[in-house]
DRENKE-824858 format. One record per residue (C-alpha): residue number from 1; residue in three letters; x, y, z. Coordinates in nm, 2 decimals, always signed. Layout:
BEGIN
k; r; u; v; w
NUM; ALA; X; Y; Z
...
END
This chain:
BEGIN
k; r; u; v; w
1; UNK; +23.80; +4.64; +5.82
2; UNK; +23.80; +4.94; +6.06
3; UNK; +23.89; +4.81; +6.41
4; UNK; +23.70; +5.09; +6.57
5; UNK; +23.38; +4.97; +6.39
6; UNK; +23.42; +4.60; +6.50
7; UNK; +23.13; +4.63; +6.75
8; UNK; +22.90; +4.83; +6.53
9; UNK; +22.55; +4.69; +6.56
10; UNK; +22.28; +4.63; +6.31
11; UNK; +22.12; +4.94; +6.45
12; UNK; +22.44; +5.14; +6.37
13; UNK; +22.42; +5.01; +6.01
14; UNK; +22.06; +5.13; +5.98
15; UNK; +22.16; +5.47; +6.13
16; UNK; +22.44; +5.50; +5.87
17; UNK; +22.20; +5.41; +5.59
18; UNK; +21.94; +5.67; +5.71
19; UNK; +22.22; +5.93; +5.72
20; UNK; +22.33; +5.84; +5.37
21; UNK; +21.97; +5.86; +5.24
22; UNK; +21.91; +6.20; +5.41
23; UNK; +22.23; +6.33; +5.24
24; UNK; +22.07; +6.23; +4.90
25; UNK; +21.75; +6.42; +4.99
26; UNK; +21.52; +6.13; +5.05
27; UNK; +21.18; +6.23; +5.18
28; UNK; +21.06; +6.20; +5.54
29; UNK; +20.81; +5.93; +5.45
30; UNK; +21.10; +5.71; +5.33
31; UNK; +21.31; +5.79; +5.64
32; UNK; +21.02; +5.69; +5.86
33; UNK; +20.98; +5.37; +5.68
34; UNK; +21.35; +5.29; +5.73
35; UNK; +21.31; +5.36; +6.10
36; UNK; +21.01; +5.13; +6.12
37; UNK; +21.21; +4.86; +5.94
38; UNK; +21.49; +4.89; +6.19
39; UNK; +21.25; +4.84; +6.48
40; UNK; +21.11; +4.52; +6.31
41; UNK; +21.43; +4.34; +6.37
42; UNK; +21.38; +4.35; +6.74
43; UNK; +21.67; +4.22; +6.95
44; UNK; +21.90; +4.19; +6.64
45; UNK; +21.93; +4.57; +6.63
46; UNK; +22.17; +4.56; +6.94
47; UNK; +22.38; +4.27; +6.81
48; UNK; +22.72; +4.34; +6.64
49; UNK; +22.65; +4.33; +6.27
50; UNK; +22.95; +4.11; +6.20
51; UNK; +22.81; +3.84; +6.43
52; UNK; +22.47; +3.81; +6.26
53; UNK; +22.42; +3.54; +6.00
54; UNK; +22.16; +3.47; +5.74
55; UNK; +21.98; +3.23; +5.97
56; UNK; +21.93; +3.51; +6.23
57; UNK; +21.75; +3.73; +5.97
58; UNK; +21.55; +3.44; +5.82
59; UNK; +21.42; +3.35; +6.16
60; UNK; +21.29; +3.70; +6.22
61; UNK; +21.14; +3.72; +5.87
62; UNK; +20.96; +3.39; +5.91
63; UNK; +20.83; +3.50; +6.25
64; UNK; +20.69; +3.83; +6.11
65; UNK; +20.53; +3.64; +5.82
66; UNK; +20.30; +3.47; +6.08
67; UNK; +20.11; +3.59; +6.38
68; UNK; +20.36; +3.74; +6.62
69; UNK; +20.32; +3.91; +6.96
70; UNK; +19.95; +3.93; +6.91
71; UNK; +20.00; +4.11; +6.57
72; UNK; +19.88; +3.98; +6.23
73; UNK; +20.14; +3.87; +5.97
74; UNK; +20.31; +4.13; +5.76
75; UNK; +20.25; +4.13; +5.39
76; UNK; +20.49; +4.00; +5.13
77; UNK; +20.55; +4.36; +5.01
78; UNK; +20.64; +4.48; +5.36
79; UNK; +20.86; +4.18; +5.42
80; UNK; +21.04; +4.24; +5.09
81; UNK; +21.09; +4.61; +5.18
82; UNK; +21.22; +4.50; +5.53
83; UNK; +21.47; +4.25; +5.38
84; UNK; +21.58; +4.51; +5.12
85; UNK; +21.65; +4.78; +5.37
86; UNK; +21.87; +4.55; +5.58
87; UNK; +22.05; +4.43; +5.27
88; UNK; +22.11; +4.80; +5.17
89; UNK; +22.24; +4.87; +5.52
90; UNK; +22.49; +4.58; +5.50
91; UNK; +22.60; +4.68; +5.14
92; UNK; +22.69; +5.02; +5.27
93; UNK; +22.90; +4.87; +5.55
94; UNK; +23.12; +4.65; +5.33
95; UNK; +23.42; +4.63; +5.39
96; UNK; +23.47; +4.88; +5.67
97; UNK; +23.24; +4.70; +5.92
98; UNK; +23.15; +4.36; +5.77
99; UNK; +23.31; +4.14; +5.50
100; UNK; +22.99; +4.00; +5.35
101; UNK; +22.62; +4.05; +5.33
102; UNK; +22.42; +3.78; +5.51
103; UNK; +22.08; +3.90; +5.36
104; UNK; +22.19; +3.77; +5.02
105; UNK; +22.12; +3.42; +5.14
106; UNK; +21.78; +3.50; +5.29
107; UNK; +21.44; +3.45; +5.12
108; UNK; +21.13; +3.67; +5.17
109; UNK; +20.84; +3.46; +5.30
110; UNK; +20.50; +3.48; +5.14
111; UNK; +20.35; +3.67; +5.44
112; UNK; +19.99; +3.78; +5.46
113; UNK; +19.78; +3.77; +5.15
114; UNK; +19.74; +4.13; +5.01
115; UNK; +19.42; +4.29; +5.11
116; UNK; +19.17; +4.32; +4.82
117; UNK; +19.14; +4.66; +4.67
118; UNK; +18.77; +4.68; +4.63
119; UNK; +18.64; +4.89; +4.34
120; UNK; +18.41; +5.18; +4.41
121; UNK; +18.04; +5.10; +4.44
122; UNK; +17.80; +5.25; +4.19
123; UNK; +17.69; +5.49; +4.46
124; UNK; +18.05; +5.62; +4.52
125; UNK; +18.09; +5.66; +4.14
126; UNK; +17.78; +5.87; +4.14
127; UNK; +17.92; +6.09; +4.42
128; UNK; +18.22; +6.17; +4.20
129; UNK; +18.00; +6.26; +3.90
130; UNK; +17.76; +6.47; +4.10
131; UNK; +17.97; +6.65; +4.36
132; UNK; +18.16; +6.97; +4.25
133; UNK; +18.49; +7.00; +4.43
134; UNK; +18.85; +7.10; +4.35
135; UNK; +18.93; +6.73; +4.34
136; UNK; +18.65; +6.63; +4.11
137; UNK; +18.85; +6.68; +3.80
138; UNK; +19.12; +6.44; +3.93
139; UNK; +18.87; +6.19; +4.05
140; UNK; +18.68; +6.19; +3.72
141; UNK; +19.01; +6.15; +3.53
142; UNK; +19.14; +5.86; +3.73
143; UNK; +18.80; +5.68; +3.75
144; UNK; +18.73; +5.69; +3.37
145; UNK; +19.08; +5.66; +3.23
146; UNK; +19.26; +5.44; +3.47
147; UNK; +19.57; +5.66; +3.48
148; UNK; +19.81; +5.63; +3.76
149; UNK; +19.83; +5.93; +3.99
150; UNK; +20.18; +6.01; +3.86
151; UNK; +20.06; +6.00; +3.50
152; UNK; +19.76; +6.22; +3.57
153; UNK; +19.99; +6.47; +3.75
154; UNK; +20.21; +6.50; +3.44
155; UNK; +19.92; +6.51; +3.20
156; UNK; +19.88; +6.82; +2.98
157; UNK; +19.58; +6.93; +2.77
158; UNK; +19.79; +6.86; +2.46
159; UNK; +19.79; +6.49; +2.56
160; UNK; +19.41; +6.48; +2.54
161; UNK; +19.22; +6.45; +2.21
162; UNK; +18.86; +6.50; +2.29
163; UNK; +18.74; +6.46; +1.93
164; UNK; +18.91; +6.12; +1.91
165; UNK; +18.83; +6.04; +2.28
166; UNK; +19.18; +5.94; +2.36
167; UNK; +19.46; +6.03; +2.61
168; UNK; +19.82; +5.98; +2.52
169; UNK; +20.03; +5.87; +2.81
170; UNK; +20.41; +5.89; +2.77
171; UNK; +20.54; +6.04; +3.10
172; UNK; +20.48; +6.05; +3.47
173; UNK; +20.56; +6.28; +3.76
174; UNK; +20.83; +6.19; +4.01
175; UNK; +20.70; +6.32; +4.34
176; UNK; +21.03; +6.28; +4.52
177; UNK; +21.24; +6.44; +4.26
178; UNK; +20.96; +6.69; +4.18
179; UNK; +21.00; +6.66; +3.80
180; UNK; +20.84; +6.49; +3.50
181; UNK; +21.00; +6.17; +3.39
182; UNK; +20.95; +5.91; +3.12
183; UNK; +20.74; +5.60; +3.21
184; UNK; +20.91; +5.32; +3.40
185; UNK; +20.84; +5.06; +3.13
186; UNK; +20.75; +5.06; +2.76
187; UNK; +20.41; +4.93; +2.85
188; UNK; +20.34; +5.26; +3.03
189; UNK; +20.35; +5.44; +2.69
190; UNK; +20.00; +5.40; +2.55
191; UNK; +19.70; +5.56; +2.41
192; UNK; +19.40; +5.53; +2.64
193; UNK; +19.05; +5.53; +2.49
194; UNK; +18.81; +5.72; +2.73
195; UNK; +18.43; +5.70; +2.76
196; UNK; +18.19; +5.97; +2.66
197; UNK; +18.11; +6.06; +3.02
198; UNK; +18.47; +6.17; +3.07
199; UNK; +18.49; +6.34; +2.73
200; UNK; +18.18; +6.55; +2.80
201; UNK; +18.31; +6.64; +3.15
202; UNK; +18.66; +6.74; +3.03
203; UNK; +18.51; +6.97; +2.76
204; UNK; +18.37; +7.18; +3.05
205; UNK; +18.70; +7.19; +3.24
206; UNK; +18.95; +7.35; +3.00
207; UNK; +19.08; +7.64; +3.19
208; UNK; +19.38; +7.76; +2.98
209; UNK; +19.63; +7.61; +3.22
210; UNK; +19.91; +7.39; +3.07
211; UNK; +19.85; +7.10; +3.31
212; UNK; +19.52; +6.92; +3.34
213; UNK; +19.56; +6.89; +3.71
214; UNK; +19.72; +7.18; +3.89
215; UNK; +19.73; +7.38; +4.21
216; UNK; +19.58; +7.73; +4.25
217; UNK; +19.90; +7.87; +4.10
218; UNK; +19.87; +7.66; +3.79
219; UNK; +20.16; +7.44; +3.89
220; UNK; +20.18; +7.06; +3.91
221; UNK; +20.04; +6.89; +4.21
222; UNK; +20.30; +6.79; +4.48
223; UNK; +20.27; +6.49; +4.71
224; UNK; +20.16; +6.72; +4.99
225; UNK; +19.92; +6.90; +4.76
226; UNK; +19.75; +6.57; +4.66
227; UNK; +19.72; +6.48; +5.03
228; UNK; +19.55; +6.80; +5.13
229; UNK; +19.32; +6.80; +4.83
230; UNK; +19.21; +6.44; +4.89
231; UNK; +19.16; +6.49; +5.26
232; UNK; +18.94; +6.79; +5.18
233; UNK; +18.75; +6.59; +4.92
234; UNK; +18.67; +6.30; +5.16
235; UNK; +18.56; +6.55; +5.43
236; UNK; +18.32; +6.72; +5.19
237; UNK; +18.18; +6.39; +5.06
238; UNK; +18.14; +6.27; +5.42
239; UNK; +17.94; +6.58; +5.51
240; UNK; +17.72; +6.56; +5.21
241; UNK; +17.65; +6.19; +5.20
242; UNK; +17.72; +6.08; +5.55
243; UNK; +17.55; +6.36; +5.73
244; UNK; +17.31; +6.49; +5.46
245; UNK; +17.49; +6.82; +5.47
246; UNK; +17.38; +6.89; +5.83
247; UNK; +17.72; +6.91; +5.98
248; UNK; +18.03; +7.13; +5.95
249; UNK; +18.33; +6.94; +5.81
250; UNK; +18.56; +7.15; +6.04
251; UNK; +18.37; +7.07; +6.36
252; UNK; +18.60; +7.09; +6.66
253; UNK; +18.73; +6.75; +6.74
254; UNK; +18.67; +6.63; +6.39
255; UNK; +18.37; +6.48; +6.21
256; UNK; +18.36; +6.10; +6.23
257; UNK; +18.37; +5.94; +5.89
258; UNK; +18.04; +5.78; +5.80
259; UNK; +18.11; +5.71; +5.44
260; UNK; +18.36; +5.45; +5.30
261; UNK; +18.65; +5.68; +5.20
262; UNK; +18.85; +5.58; +4.89
263; UNK; +19.19; +5.64; +4.75
264; UNK; +19.31; +5.77; +4.41
265; UNK; +19.45; +5.42; +4.34
266; UNK; +19.11; +5.27; +4.40
267; UNK; +18.97; +5.48; +4.11
268; UNK; +19.23; +5.33; +3.88
269; UNK; +19.13; +4.98; +4.00
270; UNK; +18.77; +5.07; +3.94
271; UNK; +18.83; +5.16; +3.58
272; UNK; +18.98; +4.81; +3.52
273; UNK; +18.66; +4.67; +3.69
274; UNK; +18.44; +4.87; +3.47
275; UNK; +18.62; +4.73; +3.16
276; UNK; +18.56; +4.38; +3.29
277; UNK; +18.19; +4.44; +3.33
278; UNK; +18.18; +4.60; +2.98
279; UNK; +18.32; +4.28; +2.83
280; UNK; +18.65; +4.43; +2.73
281; UNK; +18.90; +4.15; +2.67
282; UNK; +19.20; +4.11; +2.90
283; UNK; +19.46; +4.21; +2.63
284; UNK; +19.28; +4.54; +2.56
285; UNK; +19.24; +4.60; +2.93
286; UNK; +19.62; +4.54; +2.98
287; UNK; +19.70; +4.80; +2.71
288; UNK; +19.45; +5.05; +2.86
289; UNK; +19.60; +5.01; +3.21
290; UNK; +19.96; +5.01; +3.10
291; UNK; +20.04; +4.69; +3.29
292; UNK; +20.39; +4.56; +3.21
293; UNK; +20.29; +4.20; +3.29
294; UNK; +19.95; +4.07; +3.17
295; UNK; +19.94; +3.86; +3.48
296; UNK; +19.85; +4.17; +3.68
297; UNK; +19.54; +4.23; +3.46
298; UNK; +19.46; +3.86; +3.46
299; UNK; +19.47; +3.87; +3.84
300; UNK; +19.21; +4.14; +3.85
301; UNK; +18.99; +3.97; +3.60
302; UNK; +19.02; +3.63; +3.76
303; UNK; +18.93; +3.77; +4.10
304; UNK; +18.62; +3.94; +3.95
305; UNK; +18.53; +3.61; +3.78
306; UNK; +18.53; +3.43; +4.11
307; UNK; +18.33; +3.70; +4.27
308; UNK; +18.06; +3.72; +4.00
309; UNK; +18.07; +3.36; +3.87
310; UNK; +17.72; +3.30; +4.02
311; UNK; +17.57; +3.59; +3.84
312; UNK; +17.72; +3.46; +3.51
313; UNK; +17.58; +3.12; +3.57
314; UNK; +17.24; +3.27; +3.64
315; UNK; +17.26; +3.45; +3.30
316; UNK; +17.34; +3.12; +3.14
317; UNK; +17.03; +2.96; +3.31
318; UNK; +16.82; +3.25; +3.19
319; UNK; +16.95; +3.22; +2.83
320; UNK; +16.90; +2.84; +2.82
321; UNK; +16.55; +2.87; +2.96
322; UNK; +16.46; +3.13; +2.70
323; UNK; +16.62; +2.92; +2.43
324; UNK; +16.44; +2.60; +2.53
325; UNK; +16.11; +2.79; +2.55
326; UNK; +16.15; +2.92; +2.20
327; UNK; +16.25; +2.58; +2.07
328; UNK; +15.94; +2.42; +2.23
END
């Protein structure tokens, strides 16, 4: 151990981790997340890291997993990220500052239940089909193919067979590294069957560019490019459907959002929902979505079953009534 580092605090460990991440070229968004994680530990930040034990961290994690200081519980995902960042900070400090990593013996609490990602309504889906915009091609693609945003960004026209109504997915775009990479798991490599509405739309969109989705220079979309494009899209939809086209989207002071804005990932989730309503079996849906674990697909289908169980029972009642009438 380095005697000069004996009093280094948990905050110091986080600062060292952030410095190391910056040296590797990590994005500002990730840096901000680490800073937020550091703040979550509260008073522990000022305690010498060598004096902290697993119980100290577990107490904070358990506290954050419940209502605390008038704030709602953090999600399991956020708590996992928080624990992981502290563990990484300690790993970087061994053996100069500390001899062992107390986070190894901690457990991530369940935390708050994840918020449901509601699929788009039929009205919102109509907005996408009927509203021309630079983002319409991306929205149509995600809505009716279920591709991830990274997969759509890496997609080329050569990957699409409009005659066979399929899209071959075998790569994704790493927004941080700004390069195309292979899919994370073998399940990500797949052939997606797409509906006629998307086939017909894509036939009108071929523009001679290598990538299906691209910026005005014909290059792949960056993280910032996606953000600007989507913000513009939501503003335009808000003016058209929230204000009947009677307002300027660039009105000084901003134009309050009257519509329910949606994210690119909600479009992917909506595609899975559409397959559910179409009666596509869960195994086929998993293959279409590229889920590594079928439990993810089952989770979506099960949630929809619970939500629409009453409608299904009503259909059964209608069927039985019709059947009994015919028999009588």
